[in-house]
C-alpha positions in Angstrom: 5.6 42.3 15.1 5.8 41.8 11.0 6.3 37.8 10.1 10.2 37.2 9.8 11.7 36.0 6.8 14.8 33.9 5.5 17.1 36.9 5.1 17.2 36.8 9.4 19.3 33.2 8.8 22.3 35.1 6.8 24.1 35.8 9.6 27.3 37.7 9.0 30.9 36.4 9.9 34.1 34.8 9.1 32.2 32.5 6.2 30.2 32.7 3.1 26.7 32.1 2.7 25.9 30.1 -0.6 22.6 27.6 -1.9 23.6 23.7 -3.0 21.1 21.7 -4.2 21.2 17.9 -3.5 18.7 15.5 -4.8 16.1 17.9 -6.0 16.7 19.9 -2.6 18.1 23.2 -1.9 19.8 24.1 1.2 21.5 27.1 2.5 24.7 26.0 3.6 27.5 28.3 5.2 31.0 27.6 4.7 34.7 28.5 6.1 38.3 27.5 5.6 40.0 24.8 3.7 41.0 21.1 4.4 39.0 17.8 4.7 35.5 18.8 5.3 33.6 18.5 8.6 29.6 18.6 8.1 28.0 20.6 10.5 24.4 19.1 11.0 22.2 21.3 13.8 18.8 20.3 16.0 15.8 21.4 17.7 14.9 24.1 17.7 18.1 25.8 16.0 19.7 25.9 12.6 23.4 26.7 11.2 24.0 29.8 13.2 24.6 27.0 16.1 27.9 26.1 14.7 29.0 29.5 14.5 32.1 28.8 17.4 33.0 25.7 15.0 32.9 27.8 12.1 36.3 29.5 13.6 38.1 27.1 15.1 37.6 24.6 12.7 38.8 26.6 9.5 42.0 27.8 11.7 42.9 24.1 12.6 42.7 23.4 9.0 39.3 22.2 8.2 37.0 23.2 5.9 33.7 23.3 7.6 30.4 23.5 6.5 27.2 24.4 8.4 23.4 23.7 6.8 19.9 24.5 7.5 18.4 21.1 7.4 15.0 20.3 5.3 12.2 22.7 6.3 14.5 25.0 8.6 16.2 28.3 7.9 16.6 29.2 4.1 16.6 25.6 2.5 14.0 24.4 1.2 11.1 23.2 3.0 8.7 20.9 1.3 5.4 19.0 2.3 7.3 15.5 2.8 10.7 13.8 3.6 10.9 14.2 7.4 11.9 10.8 8.3 15.6 9.9 8.9 16.3 8.0 6.0 15.0 10.7 3.8 17.2 12.7 6.3 20.4 11.1 5.8 20.1 11.0 2.4 20.0 14.7 2.0 23.3 15.0 4.0 24.7 12.2 1.9 23.8 14.2 -1.3 25.0 17.5 0.3 28.9 15.5 0.5 29.0 14.9 -2.7 27.0 18.4 -3.7 30.0 19.7 -2.1 32.5 17.5 -4.1 33.7 15.4 -1.8 33.1 11.5 -1.4 32.9 11.7 2.4 33.2 13.8 5.5 33.4 13.9 9.1 29.7 13.8 10.3 28.8 16.2 13.3 25.5 16.2 14.1 23.8 17.6 17.1 20.1 16.7 18.9 18.4 15.6 15.7 21.3 16.3 14.1 22.9 13.9 15.4 20.0 10.7 15.0 20.5 12.2 11.3 24.4 11.3 11.5 24.1 7.6 13.2 21.4 7.1 10.3 24.2 8.2 7.8 26.9 6.1 9.0 24.3 3.0 8.7 22.6 4.2 5.3 25.6 5.6 3.6 28.6 4.3 5.5 31.0 5.7 2.6 29.9 8.9 3.0 30.9 8.9 6.7 34.7 8.9 7.2 34.2 10.3 11.1 30.8 10.3 13.3 30.7 12.9 16.1 26.9 12.8 17.5 26.1 15.4 20.2 23.9 14.8 22.5 22.1 12.1 20.7 22.0 8.7 21.3 22.2 6.1 18.3 18.3 6.1 17.3 18.1 2.3 18.9 19.1 3.8 22.1 16.7 6.2 22.4 13.7 4.0 20.7 14.3 1.3 23.8 14.7 4.0 26.0 10.7 5.5 25.4 9.5 1.8 24.5 10.5 -0.2 27.3 9.9 2.6 30.4 13.1 4.2 30.9 11.2 6.7 33.8 14.0 9.7 33.3 13.7 9.7 29.7 9.8 9.3 28.7 9.6 11.8 31.6 12.4 14.3 29.9 10.6 13.3 26.0 7.1 14.3 27.7 6.6 17.8 25.6 7.3 15.3 22.3 3.7 13.6 22.8 1.9 17.6 22.6 3.6 17.8 19.2 1.7 14.8 17.7 -1.3 17.4 18.2 -2.6 19.1 14.5 -1.9 22.8 14.5 -2.2 23.8 18.5 2.1 23.3 18.7 2.7 25.1 15.4 0.8 27.9 16.8 2.4 27.8 20.2 5.8 27.1 19.1 5.7 30.9 17.0 3.3 32.8 19.8 4.4 35.5 21.3 7.4 36.2 19.4 8.5 32.0 19.9 8.7 32.6 23.4 8.3 28.7 23.5 11.8 28.3 21.7 13.1 30.6 24.5 11.9 28.8 27.2 13.0 25.0 25.6 16.2 26.7 25.4 16.4 27.7 28.7 15.1 24.5 30.5 17.0 22.3 28.3 20.7 23.8 28.7 23.1 24.2 32.1 23.4 27.4 33.5 23.8 30.6 32.1 23.1 30.0 28.8 21.5 31.3 26.6 22.0 34.8 26.6 19.3 37.1 25.8 20.3 38.0 22.4 21.0 34.2 21.4 17.6 33.1 22.4 16.3 36.1 20.6 18.2 34.9 17.5 16.8 31.6 18.0 13.0 32.7 18.1 12.9 35.0 15.2 14.3 32.4 13.0 11.6 29.9 14.2 8.7 32.4 13.2 10.1 31.9 9.4 6.9 30.8 7.7 6.0 26.7 7.8 9.6 26.5 9.9 8.0 25.6 13.1 5.8 23.0 11.2 8.5 21.4 9.2 10.3 21.0 12.5 7.4 19.1 13.9 7.2 17.0 11.4 10.4 15.0 12.5 9.2 14.4 16.0 5.9 13.5 14.3 7.5 10.7 11.7 9.3 9.8 14.8 6.5 9.1 17.0 4.3 7.3 14.7 6.4 5.2 12.5 7.6 3.2 15.8 4.8 0.2 15.0 4.2 1.2 11.2 6.0 -0.8 8.8 8.3 2.4 7.8 9.7 2.7 11.5 10.3 -1.2 11.6 12.5 -1.1 8.6 14.0 1.9 10.0 14.8 0.2 13.1 15.9 -3.3 11.2 18.4 -0.8 9.1 19.8 0.6 12.4 20.8 -2.5 13.7 24.2 -2.3 10.9 27.1 -1.8 12.2 28.7 1.2 12.2 32.6 1.4 11.4 33.2 4.7 11.3 35.4 6.0 14.2 33.0 7.8 16.8 33.5 10.7 19.3 30.0 10.4 21.4 30.0 14.0 23.2 27.6 15.0 26.0 26.4 17.6 28.4 26.6 16.1 31.9 23.9 18.3 32.9 21.4 17.4 30.0 17.8 17.1 31.0 16.3 16.5 27.3 18.5 14.0 26.3 20.0 11.9 29.9 23.4 10.9 29.5 22.6 7.5 30.4 20.0 7.2 27.7 23.3 8.2 25.3 25.5 5.8 27.3 25.9 2.2 25.5 25.5 3.8 21.9 28.8 1.9 21.8 27.6 -1.3 21.5 26.4 -0.2 17.3 29.8 0.7 16.6 32.6 -1.7 15.6 35.4 0.8 14.4 36.9 2.6 17.5 34.9 5.0 19.9 35.2 7.5 22.5 32.5 8.8 24.9 33.1 12.5 26.3 31.3 14.6 29.2 31.5 18.1 29.0 31.5 19.4 32.5 28.3 22.0 33.2 26.5 21.7 30.2 23.4 20.7 29.3 22.1 19.8 26.1 24.0 22.6 23.5 27.3 21.3 24.4 29.3 23.2 21.4 27.6 26.7 22.2 27.6 26.4 26.2 31.0 25.3 26.8 32.5 26.2 22.8 36.0 25.8 24.1 35.6 22.7 26.0 34.0 21.0 23.3 36.3 22.2 20.6 39.2 21.1 22.4 37.3 17.4 22.3 36.6 17.5 19.2 40.1 18.9 17.8 42.3 16.4 20.0 40.5 13.2 18.6 40.4 14.6 14.5 44.3 15.0 15.0 44.3 11.6 16.3 44.9 9.4 13.0 44.4 5.9 15.7 41.5 7.5 18.2 41.3 4.8 20.9 38.7 2.6 21.5 
């Protein structure tokens, strides 16, 4: 089969595709609607299309929804460096400014959620509201992995193999991206993903250098834990988060366990709400989009969300 190219990510729908430059990097963004800006940040092993349901529901509710291919993914630039969370958070804050706003509602899933938590500390004025999805506060995740939460260590064991050179890239793209399909299936609840959905993610992940860039996220997080840059990041993340926060998790998530995510509220001094999506695994916004959108939109409509 021929090697896929970036044209695969320009999937048609009730949205527009364009490129936005921020901090010297070109990002592919998908935009729909008018109103307050909602920046949608995807996780691994996906791309902007993971938010296709919310790119319909948010504009219908009066919001400007913008989903982005993160650095190294999809049709965005794929530089050799910059896959640490502080740099990625700077990317997202720069995107908000490049989109003509000083702040946004930031919704992030998986790695996009870790990035969103980081933004709320690093660039607090850029985050008007925070919605981490299937993503514990980075210090909660760090604690679970370093202090011996057996369940989370077992769930994250796959990432140890990602620390090897070259071989993980080959494994992720071999056999038309079959490993990507297996991860989607293993990490989700029942009846997801449909064959066409899995095929789309498998094909897009085979775009040249995407697999390598995506793995660099995992490599930085693992290797930096005891390095000076990782320790500086951990110290920074002790900062309080003042943005109103809605934390959403799938009740059946086998990849990032709900109990790992619970307790993230200790880092939030603003209003905080925890919601479990019943019957969903690691991808609640795709597996149960109606339930997810109901939680998100009702919280956004609340001028004073509860604590």
